[in-house]
C-alpha positions in Angstrom: -15.0 0.4 -11.9 -13.8 -2.4 -14.2 -16.6 -4.6 -15.7 -14.5 -6.9 -17.7 -15.3 -10.4 -19.0 -12.4 -12.9 -19.3 -12.6 -15.8 -21.6 -11.3 -18.2 -19.0 -10.5 -18.2 -15.2 -8.0 -20.7 -14.0 -8.3 -21.3 -10.2 -4.8 -22.4 -9.3 -4.0 -24.6 -6.3 -0.3 -25.1 -7.0 2.7 -23.6 -8.9 2.2 -26.3 -11.5 -1.4 -25.2 -12.0 -0.1 -21.7 -12.6 2.5 -22.9 -15.1 -0.2 -24.8 -17.0 -2.4 -21.7 -17.1 0.5 -19.6 -18.4 1.3 -22.2 -21.1 -2.4 -22.3 -22.2 -2.7 -18.6 -22.3 0.5 -18.2 -24.4 -0.5 -21.0 -26.7 -3.8 -19.4 -27.5 -2.5 -15.9 -27.5 -4.6 -14.8 -24.6 -3.8 -11.8 -22.5 -2.9 -13.0 -18.9 -4.2 -11.3 -15.8 -3.1 -12.4 -12.3 -5.6 -12.1 -9.5 -4.5 -12.1 -5.8 -6.7 -9.9 -3.6 -8.5 -8.2 -6.5 -7.6 -4.7 -5.1 -6.0 -3.5 -8.4 -7.2 0.0 -8.8 -6.5 0.1 -12.6 -8.3 -3.3 -13.0 -5.2 -5.2 -13.8 -6.5 -8.3 -12.0 -9.1 -9.0 -14.7 -9.2 -8.8 -18.5 -11.6 -8.8 -21.4 -11.3 -12.0 -23.5 -8.2 -13.2 -21.8 -7.3 -15.6 -19.0 -7.3 -14.7 -15.3 -4.9 -16.7 -13.2 -6.8 -16.8 -9.9 -4.5 -17.4 -7.0 -7.1 -17.3 -4.3 -6.9 -21.1 -3.6 -3.2 -20.5 -2.7 -4.1 -18.8 0.5 -2.1 -20.8 3.1 -0.3 -19.2 6.0 2.3 -21.3 7.8 4.0 -19.8 10.8 7.2 -21.0 12.4 7.2 -19.2 15.8 10.7 -20.5 16.7 12.4 -18.8 13.7 9.7 -16.1 13.3 9.3 -17.0 9.7 5.9 -17.0 7.9 5.2 -18.7 4.5 2.3 -17.2 2.7 0.5 -18.3 -0.4 0.3 -15.9 -3.3 -3.5 -15.6 -3.1 -3.7 -14.9 0.7 -5.1 -11.7 2.1 -3.5 -9.5 4.7 -6.2 -10.7 7.2 -5.1 -14.3 6.6 -1.5 -13.3 7.5 -2.5 -11.1 10.4 -4.6 -13.8 12.0 -2.0 -16.6 11.5 0.9 -14.5 12.8 -1.0 -13.0 15.7 -1.9 -16.5 17.0 1.8 -16.6 17.9 2.1 -12.9 19.0 3.8 -12.0 15.7 3.2 -9.6 12.8 4.4 -9.3 9.2 4.6 -5.6 8.4 2.1 -5.0 5.7 -0.8 -2.8 4.6 -3.8 -1.4 6.6 -6.9 -3.0 5.0 -7.2 -6.7 5.8 -8.9 -7.7 2.6 -5.9 -6.5 0.5 -4.0 -9.2 -1.4 -0.5 -10.0 0.0 0.9 -10.4 -3.5 0.1 -7.1 -5.0 0.9 -5.2 -1.9 4.3 -6.8 -1.4 5.5 -6.6 -5.0 4.8 -2.9 -5.1 6.8 -2.3 -2.0 4.3 -2.6 0.9 3.4 0.6 2.7 1.7 0.1 6.1 1.4 1.2 9.7 4.6 -0.6 10.9 6.9 0.6 8.1 8.7 3.3 10.0 9.8 0.8 12.6 10.3 -2.4 10.6 10.5 -1.1 7.0 8.3 -1.8 4.0 6.8 -5.3 3.5 9.6 -6.1 1.0 12.2 -5.4 3.7 10.8 -8.5 5.6 10.8 -10.7 2.5 13.2 -13.6 2.7 12.3 -15.6 -0.4 9.7 -16.1 -3.1 8.6 -19.0 -5.3 8.0 -17.7 -8.8 6.5 -19.2 -11.9 8.2 -17.6 -14.9 6.7 -16.9 -18.3 8.4 -20.0 -19.8 6.8 -22.2 -17.1 9.8 -22.7 -14.9 9.3 -22.7 -11.1 12.2 -21.0 -9.4 13.1 -19.7 -5.9 14.4 -16.2 -5.5 16.5 -15.1 -2.5 19.5 -12.9 -1.9 21.7 -15.8 -3.0 19.5 -17.7 -5.5 18.4 -15.7 -8.6 19.4 -12.5 -6.7 18.6 -10.2 -9.7 15.0 -11.6 -9.8 14.7 -11.2 -6.0 15.9 -7.6 -6.3 13.3 -6.9 -9.0 10.4 -8.5 -7.1 10.9 -6.1 -4.2 9.2 -3.0 -5.7 9.0 -4.0 -9.4 5.5 -5.3 -9.3 4.2 -8.3 -11.1 6.3 -7.8 -14.1 8.6 -10.9 -13.7 6.4 -13.9 -13.0 3.6 -15.1 -10.7 4.6 -15.4 -7.1 2.9 -18.5 -5.6 4.6 -18.2 -2.1 6.3 -15.6 -0.1 8.4 -16.2 3.0 8.6 -13.3 5.5 10.5 -12.5 8.6 8.0 -11.6 11.4 8.3 -9.4 14.5 6.8 -9.5 17.9 3.8 -7.1 18.4 0.2 -7.6 19.5 -1.2 -4.1 20.2 -0.7 -0.4 19.3 -1.2 2.7 21.4 -3.0 5.2 19.1 -4.2 8.8 19.3 -7.1 9.6 16.9 -8.2 13.3 16.5 -10.4 15.5 14.4 -10.0 19.3 13.9 -11.9 21.7 11.8 -10.1 23.1 8.8 -9.1 26.3 10.4 -6.9 24.3 12.8 -5.3 22.2 10.1 -2.1 24.4 9.8 -1.3 23.7 13.5 -2.0 20.0 13.1 0.0 19.5 9.9 2.7 21.8 11.1 3.1 19.7 14.3 3.3 16.5 12.2 6.0 18.0 10.0 8.0 19.2 13.1 7.7 15.9 15.0 8.2 13.4 12.1 11.0 15.3 10.3 13.1 16.1 13.4 16.6 14.5 13.5 15.5 12.6 16.6 12.1 11.4 15.4 11.3 8.0 16.8 10.9 5.1 14.3 8.1 3.8 16.5 5.9 6.8 15.7 3.7 7.0 12.6 1.7 10.0 11.7 -1.2 10.0 9.3 -3.6 12.9 8.6 -6.6 12.9 6.4 -8.2 15.9 4.8 -11.8 14.7 4.8 -15.3 15.2 6.2 -15.8 14.3 9.9 -16.3 10.5 10.0 -19.7 9.5 11.3 -18.4 6.0 12.0 -15.9 7.2 14.6 -17.3 6.7 18.2 -15.2 9.6 19.5 -16.6 12.2 17.1 -18.9 14.9 18.3 -22.2 15.3 16.5 -21.4 18.9 15.7 -18.3 17.9 13.7 -19.6 14.9 11.8 -19.7 15.7 8.1 -17.7 18.9 8.6 -14.6 19.4 6.4 -11.5 19.1 8.6 -8.4 17.1 9.3 -8.5 13.7 11.0 -5.3 12.3 12.3 -4.3 8.8 13.4 -1.0 8.9 15.3 0.3 5.4 16.2 3.1 4.0 18.3 4.6 0.5 17.8 6.9 0.5 20.8 6.3 -0.1 24.5 2.8 0.8 25.7 3.9 2.9 28.6 6.3 5.0 26.5 3.7 5.3 23.8 1.0 6.6 26.0 3.3 9.2 27.5 4.3 10.5 24.1 0.8 10.4 22.7 -0.6 12.3 25.7 2.0 15.0 25.1 0.9 15.2 21.4 -2.8 15.3 22.4 -2.1 18.2 24.8 -0.2 20.1 22.0 -2.9 19.5 19.4 -5.8 20.1 21.9 -8.4 18.4 19.6 -12.1 19.2 19.9 -12.7 15.5 19.3 -10.5 12.5 19.8 -9.4 9.5 21.8 -6.3 7.8 23.1 -6.3 4.0 23.5 -4.3 0.8 23.2 -5.8 -1.2 20.3 -5.2 -4.9 19.5 -3.3 -5.2 16.2 -6.1 -7.4 14.6 -8.6 -4.7 15.5 -6.7 -1.8 14.0 -5.9 -3.8 10.9 -9.6 -4.4 10.2 -11.1 -1.1 11.3 -11.8 0.1 7.8 -12.8 -3.3 6.3 -16.5 -2.7 6.2 -16.2 0.9 5.2 -14.0 0.0 2.2 -15.6 -3.4 1.4 -15.3 -4.6 -2.2 -18.3 -4.8 -4.5 -19.9 -1.4 -4.5 -17.0 1.0 -3.8 -15.7 3.1 -6.7 -12.2 4.5 -6.4 -9.8 6.8 -8.3 -6.4 7.7 -6.9 -3.4 9.9 -7.7 -0.4 10.1 -5.3 3.1 11.4 -4.9 5.9 12.0 -2.5 6.9 15.2 -0.6 10.1 16.1 1.1 8.3 18.4 3.6 5.0 19.9 4.4 5.7 23.6 3.6 3.3 26.4 4.6 2.3 26.8 1.0 1.6 23.1 0.6 -0.5 23.0 3.8 -2.6 25.9 2.4 -3.2 23.9 -0.7 -4.2 20.8 1.2 -6.7 22.9 3.2 -8.1 24.5 0.1 -8.6 21.2 -1.7 -9.8 19.5 1.5 -12.6 22.0 1.8 -13.9 20.7 -1.6 -14.3 17.1 -0.5 -17.8 15.9 -1.3 -17.9 12.1 -0.6 -17.8 11.0 3.0 -15.2 8.5 1.9 -12.9 10.7 -0.2 -9.7 11.8 1.5 -6.3 13.5 1.0 -4.0 11.2 3.0 -0.8 12.7 4.4 1.3 9.8 5.5 4.7 10.0 7.2 7.6 7.9 5.8 11.2 7.8 6.8 12.5 5.8 9.8 13.4 2.2 8.9 12.4 2.7 5.2 15.2 5.2 4.8 17.7 3.0 6.6 17.8 0.5 3.7 20.5 1.3 1.1 19.0 2.9 -2.0 20.2 0.1 -4.3 19.2 -2.8 -2.1 15.7 -3.2 -3.7 13.8 -2.0 -6.7 11.7 0.4 -4.6 13.1 3.8 -5.6 11.4 6.2 -3.1 13.2 5.6 0.2 14.3 9.2 0.8 10.8 10.7 0.8 9.4 12.1 4.0 5.7 12.1 3.2 3.4 10.1 0.9 0.4 12.2 -0.3 -2.5 10.0 -1.5 -5.5 11.7 -3.1 -8.2 9.1 -2.9 -11.6 9.6 -4.4 -13.9 6.9 -3.1 -17.7 6.8 -3.6 -20.7 4.5 -4.0 -23.0 6.4 -6.3 -22.0 5.9 -10.0 -23.5 9.3 -10.8 -20.8 10.9 -8.7 -18.0 9.4 -10.8 -17.2 12.3 -13.1 -17.1 14.8 -10.2 -15.0 12.6 -8.0 -12.4 12.0 -10.7 -12.3 15.7 -11.5 -11.7 16.5 -7.8 -8.8 14.0 -7.6 -7.2 15.3 -10.8 -7.6 18.9 -9.8 -6.2 18.3 -6.3 -3.2 16.5 -7.7 -2.6 19.4 -10.2 -2.8 21.9 -7.4 -0.3 19.9 -5.2 2.1 18.8 -8.0 4.5 21.7 -7.6 5.0 20.8 -4.0 5.8 17.1 -4.7 9.2 15.6 -5.2 8.4 13.4 -8.2 7.6 9.7 -8.6 4.7 7.8 -7.3 3.9 4.6 -5.2 3.0 2.0 -7.8 0.2 0.5 -5.7 -1.5 4.0 -5.5 -1.4 4.6 -9.3 -4.4 4.3 -11.7 -2.5 5.3 -14.8 0.1 2.9 -16.2 3.4 4.9 -16.2 6.5 2.9 -15.5 8.8 5.9 -15.5 6.8 7.5 -12.7 6.5 4.3 -10.7 10.1 3.1 -10.9 12.2 6.2 -11.6 15.9 5.6 -11.3 15.5 1.8 -11.0 13.7 1.5 -14.3 16.7 0.8 -16.5 17.9 -2.1 -14.3 14.4 -3.4 -14.1 14.1 -3.4 -17.9 17.3 -5.5 -18.2 16.0 -8.0 -15.7 12.6 -8.1 -17.5 14.5 -9.0 -20.7 15.9 -12.1 -18.9 12.8 -13.4 -17.2 10.0 -12.2 -19.4 11.4 -11.2 -22.8 8.0 -11.4 -24.5 6.3 -9.2 -21.9 3.8 -11.9 -21.1 3.1 -10.2 -17.7 2.1 -6.8 -18.9 -1.2 -6.2 -17.0 0.6 -4.1 -14.3 2.6 -0.9 -14.0 4.4 -2.4 -17.0 8.1 -2.6 -17.5 9.0 -3.3 -21.1 12.0 -5.5 -21.6 15.2 -3.9 -22.6 16.1 -4.4 -26.3 19.0 -6.7 -27.0 22.0 -4.9 -28.2 
């Protein structure tokens, strides 16, 4: 999607390397892009005629099982962290595709399959080593540079280059899951059940509900031949608590949903984390996303989801309906820069395709779907699921404070290839 040609790529092995690359870029008036995992949908991790600070050599994962702390290099991928932590029976709550970069995911907030139980990825962040625009290397924690630490948790890569994260880990090695697929005429029952279970006052934090309006997945071994390629709703319902309790609850949900195709199983964490790696492998996949938040799945919204889901063409394109709440909502609103903690659902309209000839139609479907759903959304968007660069939408009520902090740590807006926050003007 982004065929750009930088003038220079600096492969950095240390914070000092990063500082030298920033200094060189500033001296020669080069735009500076920062590459971690390279998953940036708008293409922010590369640049024409500028300098790319490539963090991939900084991919270390150091686990202290006694304290359950994990130090992670700024260029590591989620798979690196998953494998390192799982060697000790631990997890760092993060995203769901193992070749995603830890840096970009974390700085945007960090939505993932364990978020309702353990919070967003930023809620497990203890400290960060940051190289600032002026070359200083600083540590950010609740007590040390606390304003920078606040901004890093949801404010994106606007404030410096993070060369190391330190996370708090949790014990978990496997997840009971229920996977189902229903034709579109059964989608009102499926999505209505999700709304009732996930938005109930006694909804369990261990339960995560994700439904996808999509064509029946050919790669799913539990699919029937008759439903493969058929427009419908696929649901992945996961439990992050005890296996026995999870299976009991998921069996009840399966009985209520009565799916024509599905499976209930306990899956190792490393397996579920990498289940879509090949399907979404980098290199040939085109993608265009628009996303928003919703307070509830109303009947009218469900009708719109079904209508737009019926028009999905690519076997990879989806409308993802992802439950939030739980531990995300337990964190005080002003504790971090992530501004969307009170949302119940994240709606992610993801056009994904391989044939370049399909680009115009896929983008039109995404935009049309978002326009049809927009009246049902509560405003704002998850910065990691945004293609357009709109800071007001990404940061909402936290933007003013973020602009003041930007003016302190990056007054010249050196780090602008992101969902950019312009520094506040000095009074």
